[in-house]
Backbone and ligand atoms as CSV (ligand in chain L), in Angstrom:
chain,resi,resn,atom,element,x,y,z
A,1,MET,N,N,2.748,29.504,-8.276
A,1,MET,CA,C,2.061,28.478,-7.598
A,1,MET,C,C,1.623,27.451,-8.475
A,2,HIS,N,N,1.826,26.280,-7.865
A,2,HIS,CA,C,1.367,25.017,-8.685
A,2,HIS,C,C,-0.030,24.474,-8.447
A,3,SER,N,N,-0.930,24.787,-9.490
A,3,SER,CA,C,-2.348,24.316,-9.077
A,3,SER,C,C,-2.754,23.383,-10.206
A,4,ALA,N,N,-3.828,22.809,-9.620
A,4,ALA,CA,C,-4.494,21.572,-10.634
A,4,ALA,C,C,-5.843,21.728,-10.504
A,5,MET,N,N,-6.778,21.211,-11.426
A,5,MET,CA,C,-8.046,21.202,-11.157
A,5,MET,C,C,-8.533,19.792,-11.119
A,6,TYR,N,N,-9.638,19.461,-10.642
A,6,TYR,CA,C,-10.277,18.059,-10.655
A,6,TYR,C,C,-11.728,18.260,-10.943
A,7,PRO,N,N,-11.977,18.183,-12.257
A,7,PRO,CA,C,-13.336,18.162,-12.768
A,7,PRO,C,C,-14.073,16.889,-12.643
A,8,GLY,N,N,-15.336,17.192,-12.337
A,8,GLY,CA,C,-16.274,15.776,-12.304
A,8,GLY,C,C,-17.682,16.274,-12.099
A,9,SER,N,N,-18.585,15.217,-12.130
A,9,SER,CA,C,-19.966,15.451,-11.821
A,9,SER,C,C,-20.232,15.424,-10.302
A,10,PHE,N,N,-19.680,14.389,-9.553
A,10,PHE,CA,C,-19.679,14.388,-8.089
A,10,PHE,C,C,-21.146,14.303,-7.767
A,11,ASP,N,N,-21.968,13.310,-8.495
A,11,ASP,CA,C,-23.361,13.125,-8.142
A,11,ASP,C,C,-23.637,11.784,-7.773
A,12,PRO,N,N,-23.462,11.407,-6.483
A,12,PRO,CA,C,-22.550,12.095,-5.486
A,12,PRO,C,C,-21.303,11.906,-5.184
A,13,LEU,N,N,-20.781,12.932,-4.369
A,13,LEU,CA,C,-19.296,12.562,-3.932
A,13,LEU,C,C,-19.034,11.324,-3.216
A,14,THR,N,N,-18.136,10.372,-3.697
A,14,THR,CA,C,-17.764,9.293,-2.979
A,14,THR,C,C,-16.438,9.138,-2.415
A,15,PHE,N,N,-16.220,8.127,-1.755
A,15,PHE,CA,C,-14.887,7.872,-1.057
A,15,PHE,C,C,-13.696,7.729,-2.078
A,16,GLY,N,N,-14.093,7.326,-3.274
A,16,GLY,CA,C,-13.015,7.275,-4.312
A,16,GLY,C,C,-12.729,8.582,-4.905
A,17,HIS,N,N,-13.796,9.584,-4.972
A,17,HIS,CA,C,-13.347,10.894,-5.191
A,17,HIS,C,C,-12.547,11.592,-4.177
A,18,LEU,N,N,-13.001,11.454,-2.853
A,18,LEU,CA,C,-12.173,11.937,-1.706
A,18,LEU,C,C,-10.755,11.566,-1.765
A,19,ASP,N,N,-10.427,10.209,-2.029
A,19,ASP,CA,C,-9.144,9.743,-2.117
A,19,ASP,C,C,-8.424,10.463,-3.017
A,20,ILE,N,N,-8.939,10.793,-4.264
A,20,ILE,CA,C,-8.272,11.361,-5.247
A,20,ILE,C,C,-7.879,12.828,-4.814
A,21,ILE,N,N,-8.886,13.551,-4.191
A,21,ILE,CA,C,-8.672,14.861,-3.823
A,21,ILE,C,C,-7.742,14.947,-2.587
A,22,THR,N,N,-7.665,14.074,-1.759
A,22,THR,CA,C,-6.728,14.074,-0.727
A,22,THR,C,C,-5.414,13.877,-1.191
A,23,ARG,N,N,-5.225,12.884,-2.182
A,23,ARG,CA,C,-3.776,12.792,-2.655
A,23,ARG,C,C,-3.337,13.952,-3.510
A,24,ALA,N,N,-4.200,14.509,-4.199
A,24,ALA,CA,C,-3.896,15.664,-5.039
A,24,ALA,C,C,-3.564,16.907,-4.211
A,25,SER,N,N,-4.145,16.952,-3.094
A,25,SER,CA,C,-3.964,18.064,-2.165
A,25,SER,C,C,-2.430,18.047,-1.620
A,26,ASP,N,N,-2.063,16.870,-1.608
A,26,ASP,CA,C,-0.520,16.668,-1.101
A,26,ASP,C,C,0.537,16.913,-2.395
A,27,MET,N,N,-0.189,16.880,-3.504
A,27,MET,CA,C,0.851,17.171,-4.671
A,27,MET,C,C,0.901,18.528,-5.311
A,28,PHE,N,N,-0.183,19.118,-4.932
A,28,PHE,CA,C,-0.243,20.744,-5.506
A,28,PHE,C,C,-0.446,21.664,-4.611
A,29,ASP,N,N,0.105,22.916,-4.849
A,29,ASP,CA,C,-0.272,24.062,-3.758
A,29,ASP,C,C,-1.840,24.369,-3.734
A,30,GLU,N,N,-2.474,24.115,-4.731
A,30,GLU,CA,C,-3.968,24.441,-4.678
A,30,GLU,C,C,-4.590,23.410,-5.672
A,31,VAL,N,N,-5.694,23.004,-5.231
A,31,VAL,CA,C,-6.636,22.020,-6.165
A,31,VAL,C,C,-7.922,22.597,-6.166
A,32,ILE,N,N,-8.386,22.766,-7.357
A,32,ILE,CA,C,-9.767,23.445,-7.695
A,32,ILE,C,C,-10.662,22.294,-8.132
A,33,VAL,N,N,-11.571,22.000,-7.291
A,33,VAL,CA,C,-12.543,20.819,-7.520
A,33,VAL,C,C,-13.665,21.609,-8.664
A,34,GLY,N,N,-13.646,21.201,-9.773
A,34,GLY,CA,C,-14.758,21.834,-10.625
A,34,GLY,C,C,-15.933,20.910,-10.652
A,35,VAL,N,N,-16.958,21.407,-10.308
A,35,VAL,CA,C,-18.316,20.677,-10.218
A,35,VAL,C,C,-19.146,20.923,-11.455
A,36,LEU,N,N,-19.349,20.060,-12.348
A,36,LEU,CA,C,-20.108,20.303,-13.596
A,36,LEU,C,C,-21.481,20.542,-13.438
A,37,ASP,N,N,-21.969,21.727,-13.952
A,37,ASP,CA,C,-23.316,21.876,-14.130
A,37,ASP,C,C,-23.939,21.371,-15.562
A,38,ASN,N,N,-24.313,19.955,-15.509
A,38,ASN,CA,C,-24.424,19.573,-16.823
A,38,ASN,C,C,-25.800,19.612,-17.423
A,39,TYR,N,N,-26.107,20.671,-18.480
A,39,TYR,CA,C,-27.396,20.799,-19.037
A,39,TYR,C,C,-28.016,19.360,-19.729
A,40,ARG,N,N,-27.059,18.510,-19.878
A,40,ARG,CA,C,-27.600,17.313,-20.581
A,40,ARG,C,C,-28.119,16.166,-19.612
A,41,LYS,N,N,-27.627,16.264,-18.265
A,41,LYS,CA,C,-28.211,15.331,-17.296
A,41,LYS,C,C,-28.886,15.743,-16.261
A,42,ILE,N,N,-29.954,15.187,-15.665
A,42,ILE,CA,C,-30.698,15.518,-14.646
A,42,ILE,C,C,-30.095,14.952,-13.336
A,43,PRO,N,N,-29.422,15.574,-12.655
A,43,PRO,CA,C,-28.510,15.021,-11.446
A,43,PRO,C,C,-29.615,14.753,-10.333
A,44,LEU,N,N,-28.987,13.917,-9.388
A,44,LEU,CA,C,-29.771,13.720,-8.063
A,44,LEU,C,C,-29.671,15.116,-7.234
A,45,PHE,N,N,-28.523,15.534,-7.131
A,45,PHE,CA,C,-28.292,16.727,-6.392
A,45,PHE,C,C,-27.963,17.950,-7.394
A,46,SER,N,N,-28.640,19.107,-6.971
A,46,SER,CA,C,-28.339,20.325,-7.681
A,46,SER,C,C,-26.817,20.667,-7.693
A,47,VAL,N,N,-26.476,21.645,-8.684
A,47,VAL,CA,C,-25.012,21.879,-8.541
A,47,VAL,C,C,-24.671,22.527,-7.228
A,48,GLU,N,N,-25.576,23.441,-6.773
A,48,GLU,CA,C,-25.135,24.025,-5.523
A,48,GLU,C,C,-25.003,23.072,-4.398
A,49,GLU,N,N,-25.948,22.096,-4.273
A,49,GLU,CA,C,-25.855,21.047,-3.356
A,49,GLU,C,C,-24.581,20.237,-3.472
A,50,ARG,N,N,-24.251,19.984,-4.729
A,50,ARG,CA,C,-23.035,19.133,-4.839
A,50,ARG,C,C,-21.875,19.900,-4.318
A,51,VAL,N,N,-21.802,21.349,-4.714
A,51,VAL,CA,C,-20.550,21.980,-4.220
A,51,VAL,C,C,-20.606,22.207,-2.832
A,52,ASN,N,N,-21.894,22.363,-2.092
A,52,ASN,CA,C,-21.820,22.439,-0.661
A,52,ASN,C,C,-21.424,21.058,0.000
A,53,ILE,N,N,-21.689,19.986,-0.592
A,53,ILE,CA,C,-21.232,18.697,-0.072
A,53,ILE,C,C,-19.823,18.575,-0.149
A,54,LEU,N,N,-19.282,19.040,-1.250
A,54,LEU,CA,C,-17.631,18.991,-1.557
A,54,LEU,C,C,-17.107,19.906,-0.625
A,55,LYS,N,N,-17.758,21.109,-0.393
A,55,LYS,CA,C,-17.088,21.923,0.593
A,55,LYS,C,C,-16.926,21.542,2.047
A,56,GLU,N,N,-17.984,20.770,2.381
A,56,GLU,CA,C,-18.123,20.302,3.656
A,56,GLU,C,C,-17.114,19.133,3.845
A,57,ALA,N,N,-17.056,18.355,2.928
A,57,ALA,CA,C,-16.259,17.002,3.053
A,57,ALA,C,C,-14.692,17.368,2.916
A,58,THR,N,N,-14.272,18.515,2.374
A,58,THR,CA,C,-12.993,19.042,2.282
A,58,THR,C,C,-12.579,20.277,2.980
A,59,LYS,N,N,-13.515,20.463,4.181
A,59,LYS,CA,C,-13.255,21.844,4.931
A,59,LYS,C,C,-12.002,21.714,5.629
A,60,ASP,N,N,-11.369,20.605,6.066
A,60,ASP,CA,C,-10.067,20.495,6.606
A,60,ASP,C,C,-8.963,20.470,5.835
A,61,MET,N,N,-9.134,20.466,4.372
A,61,MET,CA,C,-8.044,20.520,3.627
A,61,MET,C,C,-8.041,21.990,2.937
A,62,LYS,N,N,-6.961,22.752,3.548
A,62,LYS,CA,C,-6.929,24.238,3.217
A,62,LYS,C,C,-6.740,24.483,2.013
A,63,ASN,N,N,-5.944,23.602,1.012
A,63,ASN,CA,C,-5.603,24.067,-0.362
A,63,ASN,C,C,-6.682,23.544,-1.363
A,64,ILE,N,N,-7.906,23.195,-0.964
A,64,ILE,CA,C,-8.761,22.707,-1.828
A,64,ILE,C,C,-9.972,23.823,-2.008
A,65,LYS,N,N,-10.249,24.240,-3.355
A,65,LYS,CA,C,-11.278,25.133,-3.688
A,65,LYS,C,C,-12.381,24.367,-4.259
A,66,VAL,N,N,-13.595,24.658,-4.092
A,66,VAL,CA,C,-14.715,24.053,-4.848
A,66,VAL,C,C,-15.572,24.987,-5.492
A,67,GLU,N,N,-15.669,24.805,-6.860
A,67,GLU,CA,C,-16.440,25.764,-7.589
A,67,GLU,C,C,-17.232,24.961,-8.638
A,68,ALA,N,N,-18.360,25.519,-8.942
A,68,ALA,CA,C,-19.212,25.093,-10.202
A,68,ALA,C,C,-18.705,25.595,-11.328
A,69,PHE,N,N,-18.881,24.818,-12.486
A,69,PHE,CA,C,-18.710,25.206,-13.734
A,69,PHE,C,C,-19.455,24.764,-14.870
A,70,SER,N,N,-19.894,25.306,-15.847
A,70,SER,CA,C,-20.615,24.807,-17.004
A,70,SER,C,C,-19.889,25.024,-18.179
A,71,GLY,N,N,-20.117,24.189,-19.176
A,71,GLY,CA,C,-19.369,24.389,-20.525
A,71,GLY,C,C,-18.052,23.496,-20.469
A,72,LEU,N,N,-17.026,23.929,-21.132
A,72,LEU,CA,C,-15.926,23.047,-21.416
A,72,LEU,C,C,-14.987,23.038,-20.277
A,73,ILE,N,N,-14.269,22.073,-19.870
A,73,ILE,CA,C,-13.149,21.984,-19.055
A,73,ILE,C,C,-12.199,22.950,-19.642
A,74,VAL,N,N,-11.869,23.040,-20.695
A,74,VAL,CA,C,-10.740,23.882,-21.208
A,74,VAL,C,C,-10.987,25.340,-20.835
A,75,ASP,N,N,-12.243,25.712,-20.911
A,75,ASP,CA,C,-12.706,27.358,-20.683
A,75,ASP,C,C,-12.478,27.442,-19.185
A,76,PHE,N,N,-12.822,26.424,-18.468
A,76,PHE,CA,C,-12.808,26.563,-16.980
A,76,PHE,C,C,-11.343,26.742,-16.517
A,77,ALA,N,N,-10.474,25.823,-17.102
A,77,ALA,CA,C,-9.205,25.869,-16.798
A,77,ALA,C,C,-8.434,27.168,-17.255
A,78,ARG,N,N,-8.810,27.762,-18.333
A,78,ARG,CA,C,-8.255,29.013,-18.830
A,78,ARG,C,C,-8.779,29.981,-17.703
A,79,GLN,N,N,-9.974,30.029,-17.512
A,79,GLN,CA,C,-10.347,31.062,-16.396
A,79,GLN,C,C,-9.408,30.955,-15.219
A,80,LYS,N,N,-9.232,29.859,-14.714
A,80,LYS,CA,C,-8.731,29.543,-13.513
A,80,LYS,C,C,-7.059,29.645,-13.577
A,81,ASN,N,N,-6.562,29.845,-14.725
A,81,ASN,CA,C,-5.107,29.913,-15.077
A,81,ASN,C,C,-4.526,28.609,-14.679
A,82,CYS,N,N,-5.124,27.533,-15.032
A,82,CYS,CA,C,-4.683,26.158,-14.385
A,82,CYS,C,C,-4.352,25.320,-15.886
A,83,ASN,N,N,-3.368,24.694,-15.759
A,83,ASN,CA,C,-2.996,23.740,-16.832
A,83,ASN,C,C,-2.769,22.251,-16.646
A,84,ILE,N,N,-3.231,22.014,-15.484
A,84,ILE,CA,C,-3.312,20.432,-15.339
A,84,ILE,C,C,-4.742,20.018,-14.707
A,85,ALA,N,N,-5.195,18.975,-15.393
A,85,ALA,CA,C,-6.401,18.469,-14.944
A,85,ALA,C,C,-6.082,17.123,-14.380
A,86,ILE,N,N,-6.826,16.846,-13.333
A,86,ILE,CA,C,-6.536,15.542,-12.529
A,86,ILE,C,C,-7.838,14.681,-12.722
A,87,ARG,N,N,-7.721,13.279,-12.993
A,87,ARG,CA,C,-8.805,12.296,-13.166
A,87,ARG,C,C,-8.236,11.148,-12.591
A,88,GLY,N,N,-9.306,10.421,-11.976
A,88,GLY,CA,C,-9.043,9.107,-11.409
A,88,GLY,C,C,-9.157,8.040,-12.213
A,89,LEU,N,N,-8.613,7.000,-12.276
A,89,LEU,CA,C,-8.771,5.770,-13.077
A,89,LEU,C,C,-8.992,4.607,-12.124
A,90,ARG,N,N,-10.125,4.066,-12.276
A,90,ARG,CA,C,-10.340,2.886,-11.430
A,90,ARG,C,C,-10.048,1.509,-11.929
A,91,ALA,N,N,-10.197,1.511,-13.251
A,91,ALA,CA,C,-10.073,0.159,-13.886
A,91,ALA,C,C,-9.718,0.624,-15.366
A,92,ILE,N,N,-9.289,-0.487,-16.166
A,92,ILE,CA,C,-8.882,-0.327,-17.554
A,92,ILE,C,C,-9.977,0.100,-18.354
A,93,SER,N,N,-11.311,-0.241,-17.861
A,93,SER,CA,C,-12.566,0.161,-18.467
A,93,SER,C,C,-12.707,1.666,-18.381
A,94,ASP,N,N,-12.153,2.411,-17.579
A,94,ASP,CA,C,-12.138,3.886,-17.532
A,94,ASP,C,C,-11.375,4.568,-18.585
A,95,TYR,N,N,-10.386,3.711,-19.016
A,95,TYR,CA,C,-9.193,4.255,-19.750
A,95,TYR,C,C,-9.512,4.798,-21.054
A,96,GLU,N,N,-10.374,4.070,-21.824
A,96,GLU,CA,C,-10.687,4.666,-22.953
A,96,GLU,C,C,-11.296,5.949,-23.099
A,97,TYR,N,N,-12.376,6.108,-22.238
A,97,TYR,CA,C,-12.970,7.376,-22.237
A,97,TYR,C,C,-12.149,8.494,-21.690
A,98,GLU,N,N,-11.361,8.179,-20.661
A,98,GLU,CA,C,-10.436,9.200,-20.034
A,98,GLU,C,C,-9.266,9.641,-21.028
A,99,LEU,N,N,-8.908,8.731,-21.800
A,99,LEU,CA,C,-7.863,8.909,-22.950
A,99,LEU,C,C,-8.381,9.812,-23.979
A,100,GLN,N,N,-9.715,9.618,-24.316
A,100,GLN,CA,C,-10.125,10.477,-25.341
A,100,GLN,C,C,-10.547,11.747,-24.802
A,101,MET,N,N,-10.826,11.920,-23.594
A,101,MET,CA,C,-11.170,13.326,-22.965
A,101,MET,C,C,-9.854,14.070,-22.678
A,102,ALA,N,N,-8.843,13.260,-22.227
A,102,ALA,CA,C,-7.418,13.994,-22.093
A,102,ALA,C,C,-6.920,14.486,-23.432
A,103,GLN,N,N,-7.026,13.665,-24.466
A,103,GLN,CA,C,-6.518,14.117,-25.825
A,103,GLN,C,C,-7.345,15.187,-26.415
A,104,THR,N,N,-8.613,15.084,-26.151
A,104,THR,CA,C,-9.579,16.250,-26.656
A,104,THR,C,C,-9.203,17.595,-25.974
A,105,ASN,N,N,-8.976,17.468,-24.635
A,105,ASN,CA,C,-8.796,18.593,-23.900
A,105,ASN,C,C,-7.353,19.259,-24.300
A,106,ARG,N,N,-6.412,18.360,-24.570
A,106,ARG,CA,C,-4.973,18.827,-25.033
A,106,ARG,C,C,-5.253,19.532,-26.383
A,107,LEU,N,N,-6.093,19.126,-27.281
A,107,LEU,CA,C,-6.122,19.671,-28.517
A,107,LEU,C,C,-6.925,20.806,-28.330
A,108,LEU,N,N,-8.087,20.959,-27.723
A,108,LEU,CA,C,-8.906,22.198,-27.558
A,108,LEU,C,C,-8.221,23.335,-26.800
A,109,SER,N,N,-7.271,23.036,-26.117
A,109,SER,CA,C,-6.513,23.989,-25.280
A,109,SER,C,C,-5.149,24.422,-26.124
A,110,LYS,N,N,-5.090,23.782,-27.207
A,110,LYS,CA,C,-3.629,24.028,-28.071
A,110,LYS,C,C,-2.472,23.580,-27.263
A,111,GLY,N,N,-2.597,22.522,-26.550
A,111,GLY,CA,C,-1.486,21.872,-25.862
A,111,GLY,C,C,-1.214,22.504,-24.433
A,112,SER,N,N,-2.111,23.400,-23.918
A,112,SER,CA,C,-1.871,23.977,-22.667
A,112,SER,C,C,-2.594,23.287,-21.502
A,113,LEU,N,N,-3.470,22.350,-21.722
A,113,LEU,CA,C,-4.117,21.714,-20.599
A,113,LEU,C,C,-3.722,20.133,-20.788
A,114,ASP,N,N,-3.045,19.624,-19.716
A,114,ASP,CA,C,-2.546,18.326,-19.708
A,114,ASP,C,C,-3.327,17.570,-18.496
A,115,THR,N,N,-3.686,16.287,-18.609
A,115,THR,CA,C,-4.221,15.604,-17.755
A,115,THR,C,C,-3.334,14.503,-17.059
A,116,ILE,N,N,-3.497,14.525,-15.742
A,116,ILE,CA,C,-2.718,13.635,-14.972
A,116,ILE,C,C,-3.684,12.684,-14.228
A,117,PHE,N,N,-3.418,11.263,-14.453
A,117,PHE,CA,C,-4.170,10.350,-13.894
A,117,PHE,C,C,-3.762,9.836,-12.619
A,118,LEU,N,N,-4.536,9.749,-11.607
A,118,LEU,CA,C,-4.215,8.949,-10.421
A,118,LEU,C,C,-5.018,7.751,-10.310
A,119,THR,N,N,-4.395,6.643,-10.001
A,119,THR,CA,C,-5.013,5.450,-9.984
A,119,THR,C,C,-5.784,5.304,-8.550
A,120,THR,N,N,-7.101,5.103,-8.572
A,120,THR,CA,C,-7.910,5.061,-7.343
A,120,THR,C,C,-7.366,3.942,-6.608
A,121,SER,N,N,-7.359,4.200,-5.173
A,121,SER,CA,C,-6.893,3.199,-4.150
A,121,SER,C,C,-7.818,1.992,-4.408
A,122,LEU,N,N,-7.200,0.877,-4.307
A,122,LEU,CA,C,-7.762,-0.424,-4.412
A,122,LEU,C,C,-9.200,-0.524,-3.727
A,123,GLU,N,N,-9.108,-0.114,-2.611
A,123,GLU,CA,C,-10.331,-0.292,-1.634
A,123,GLU,C,C,-11.534,0.578,-2.100
A,124,TYR,N,N,-11.368,1.454,-2.949
A,124,TYR,CA,C,-12.423,2.244,-3.588
A,124,TYR,C,C,-12.705,1.896,-5.055
A,125,SER,N,N,-11.911,1.064,-5.560
A,125,SER,CA,C,-11.821,1.091,-7.133
A,125,SER,C,C,-13.231,0.361,-7.746
A,126,TYR,N,N,-14.097,-0.120,-6.810
A,126,TYR,CA,C,-15.500,-0.674,-7.271
A,126,TYR,C,C,-16.438,0.342,-7.018
A,127,ILE,N,N,-16.211,1.519,-6.596
A,127,ILE,CA,C,-17.266,2.449,-6.132
A,127,ILE,C,C,-17.499,3.312,-7.485
A,128,SER,N,N,-18.980,3.598,-7.704
A,128,SER,CA,C,-19.325,4.528,-8.731
A,128,SER,C,C,-20.352,5.376,-8.205
A,129,SER,N,N,-20.441,6.444,-8.513
A,129,SER,CA,C,-21.614,7.506,-8.183
A,129,SER,C,C,-22.864,6.697,-8.649
A,130,SER,N,N,-23.006,6.111,-9.905
A,130,SER,CA,C,-24.362,5.571,-10.405
A,130,SER,C,C,-24.583,4.227,-9.433
A,131,GLY,N,N,-23.483,3.609,-9.146
A,131,GLY,CA,C,-23.721,2.365,-8.275
A,131,GLY,C,C,-24.259,2.724,-6.814
A,132,VAL,N,N,-23.791,3.878,-6.430
A,132,VAL,CA,C,-24.274,4.371,-5.007
A,132,VAL,C,C,-25.670,4.874,-5.037
A,133,LYS,N,N,-26.083,5.380,-6.109
A,133,LYS,CA,C,-27.489,5.959,-6.279
A,133,LYS,C,C,-28.395,4.677,-6.336
A,134,GLU,N,N,-27.951,3.796,-7.078
A,134,GLU,CA,C,-28.958,2.667,-7.125
A,134,GLU,C,C,-29.114,1.780,-5.878
A,135,ILE,N,N,-28.002,1.654,-5.197
A,135,ILE,CA,C,-28.004,0.898,-3.805
A,135,ILE,C,C,-28.956,1.782,-3.062
A,136,ALA,N,N,-28.639,3.197,-3.095
A,136,ALA,CA,C,-29.269,3.907,-1.951
A,136,ALA,C,C,-31.046,3.978,-2.401
A,137,TYR,N,N,-31.052,3.966,-3.682
A,137,TYR,CA,C,-32.506,4.143,-4.144
A,137,TYR,C,C,-33.470,2.787,-3.396
A,138,PHE,N,N,-32.764,1.675,-3.349
A,138,PHE,CA,C,-33.441,0.599,-2.852
A,138,PHE,C,C,-32.993,0.246,-1.344
A,139,ASN,N,N,-32.709,1.406,-0.642
A,139,ASN,CA,C,-32.335,1.359,0.792
A,139,ASN,C,C,-31.159,0.528,1.232
A,140,GLY,N,N,-30.245,0.191,0.389
A,140,GLY,CA,C,-29.117,-0.632,0.471
A,140,GLY,C,C,-28.207,0.248,1.379
A,141,ASP,N,N,-27.107,-0.435,1.783
A,141,ASP,CA,C,-26.043,0.238,2.725
A,141,ASP,C,C,-25.101,0.719,1.872
A,142,VAL,N,N,-24.870,2.095,1.888
A,142,VAL,CA,C,-23.731,2.824,1.101
A,142,VAL,C,C,-22.666,3.373,1.968
A,143,SER,N,N,-22.616,2.876,3.293
A,143,SER,CA,C,-21.725,3.627,4.157
A,143,SER,C,C,-20.229,3.324,3.966
A,144,LYS,N,N,-19.976,2.046,3.009
A,144,LYS,CA,C,-18.636,1.854,2.579
A,144,LYS,C,C,-18.286,2.770,1.408
A,145,CYS,N,N,-19.194,3.486,0.783
A,145,CYS,CA,C,-18.912,4.181,-0.424
A,145,CYS,C,C,-18.854,5.644,-0.213
A,146,VAL,N,N,-19.709,6.188,0.721
A,146,VAL,CA,C,-19.749,7.761,0.936
A,146,VAL,C,C,-19.653,7.997,2.370
A,147,PRO,N,N,-19.155,9.423,2.551
A,147,PRO,CA,C,-19.195,9.657,3.963
A,147,PRO,C,C,-20.716,9.685,4.487
A,148,GLU,N,N,-20.905,9.711,5.727
A,148,GLU,CA,C,-22.068,9.502,6.469
A,148,GLU,C,C,-23.131,10.531,6.105
A,149,PHE,N,N,-22.704,11.816,6.131
A,149,PHE,CA,C,-23.495,12.859,6.075
A,149,PHE,C,C,-24.092,12.826,4.513
A,150,VAL,N,N,-23.283,12.287,3.666
A,150,VAL,CA,C,-23.584,12.307,2.167
A,150,VAL,C,C,-24.696,11.026,2.026
A,151,ALA,N,N,-24.554,9.976,2.775
A,151,ALA,CA,C,-25.436,8.966,2.631
A,151,ALA,C,C,-26.730,9.415,3.241
A,152,GLU,N,N,-26.877,10.175,4.327
A,152,GLU,CA,C,-28.029,10.536,4.816
A,152,GLU,C,C,-28.772,11.568,3.826
A,153,LEU,N,N,-28.004,12.346,3.006
A,153,LEU,CA,C,-28.601,13.343,1.984
A,153,LEU,C,C,-29.292,12.461,0.829
A,154,ILE,N,N,-28.551,11.467,0.565
A,154,ILE,CA,C,-28.984,10.520,-0.586
A,154,ILE,C,C,-30.382,9.986,-0.178
A,155,TYR,N,N,-30.293,9.262,1.013
A,155,TYR,CA,C,-31.446,8.670,1.414
A,155,TYR,C,C,-32.719,9.587,1.483
A,156,GLU,N,N,-32.494,10.784,2.023
A,156,GLU,CA,C,-33.388,11.872,2.081
A,156,GLU,C,C,-34.044,12.183,0.737
A,157,LYS,N,N,-33.143,12.507,-0.394
A,157,LYS,CA,C,-33.545,12.660,-1.535
A,157,LYS,C,C,-34.441,11.709,-2.053
A,158,TYR,N,N,-34.020,10.536,-1.965
A,158,TYR,CA,C,-35.030,9.404,-2.497
A,158,TYR,C,C,-36.310,9.433,-1.712
A,159,ARG,N,N,-36.260,9.490,-0.311
A,159,ARG,CA,C,-37.572,9.541,0.437
A,159,ARG,C,C,-38.513,10.538,-0.126
A,160,GLN,N,N,-37.903,11.834,-0.441
A,160,GLN,CA,C,-38.804,12.969,-0.846
A,160,GLN,C,C,-39.295,12.480,-2.377
A,161,GLN,N,N,-38.418,11.917,-3.237
A,161,GLN,CA,C,-39.022,11.471,-4.524
A,161,GLN,C,C,-40.105,10.406,-4.497
A,162,LYS,N,N,-40.011,9.652,-3.633
A,162,LYS,CA,C,-40.951,8.405,-3.386
A,162,LYS,C,C,-42.335,8.882,-2.809
A,163,ARG,N,N,-42.364,10.145,-2.173
A,163,ARG,CA,C,-43.487,10.611,-1.483
A,163,ARG,C,C,-44.573,10.962,-2.474
L,1,PNS,O1,O,-17.441,12.762,-13.112
L,1,PNS,P1,P,-17.687,12.446,-14.361
L,1,PNS,O2,O,-19.137,12.468,-14.752
L,1,PNS,O3,O,-16.915,11.240,-14.866
L,1,PNS,O4,O,-17.086,13.715,-15.104
L,1,PNS,C1,C,-17.161,14.039,-16.451
L,1,PNS,C2,C,-16.675,15.336,-16.764
L,1,PNS,C3,C,-17.403,16.455,-15.947
L,1,PNS,C4,C,-15.148,15.529,-16.375
L,1,PNS,C5,C,-17.031,15.513,-18.261
L,1,PNS,O5,O,-18.145,15.307,-18.557
L,1,PNS,C6,C,-16.551,17.004,-18.747
L,1,PNS,O6,O,-15.321,17.483,-18.704
L,1,PNS,N1,N,-17.419,17.744,-19.242
L,1,PNS,C7,C,-17.469,19.097,-19.681
L,1,PNS,C8,C,-17.526,19.280,-21.199
L,1,PNS,C9,C,-16.077,19.137,-21.858
L,1,PNS,O7,O,-15.251,19.793,-21.552
L,1,PNS,N2,N,-16.065,18.050,-22.607
L,1,PNS,C10,C,-14.842,17.902,-23.389
L,1,PNS,C11,C,-13.843,16.766,-23.182
L,1,PNS,S1,S,-14.308,15.412,-23.965
């Protein structure tokens, strides 16, 4: 079986992420979306909430699995018996960080974890999770950036925070 993992924070899931997941699901028998539980960042959505959002958004794609992970990508990949990580590239500005991460992961895994980059579709190349949060915080329209149910959840989070 040819499987790949797609690690990320997904805080929140955007159409850019969904585009990468959809295209990866056509390329591999199985894609494991790894949702990072990052002790260094306080996310808008808890890791459980992000996993549930991803499960809901990918429920019609039968070869997508969504799981939380903490720690290193290489350890998660080893646990899952997976030797390909997928990452999206939106612009040249993403490249430096992504290259460094891909090379670090290859080194840490002693050559067993390679990274495949998919270029984000042009219509989503301007979208970032942090941009979405900023727009939503000020009640701006994020309907072009995230699925409707995700937009509702983000607005609700900020309504609760502002109370
Ligand atoms: O969606 P993001 O925030 O761009 O994803 C970043 C992510 C989760 C892929 C990255 O922070 C990560 O892999 N963290 C896990 C720790 C790790 O393995 N670091 C070594 C690679 S430099």
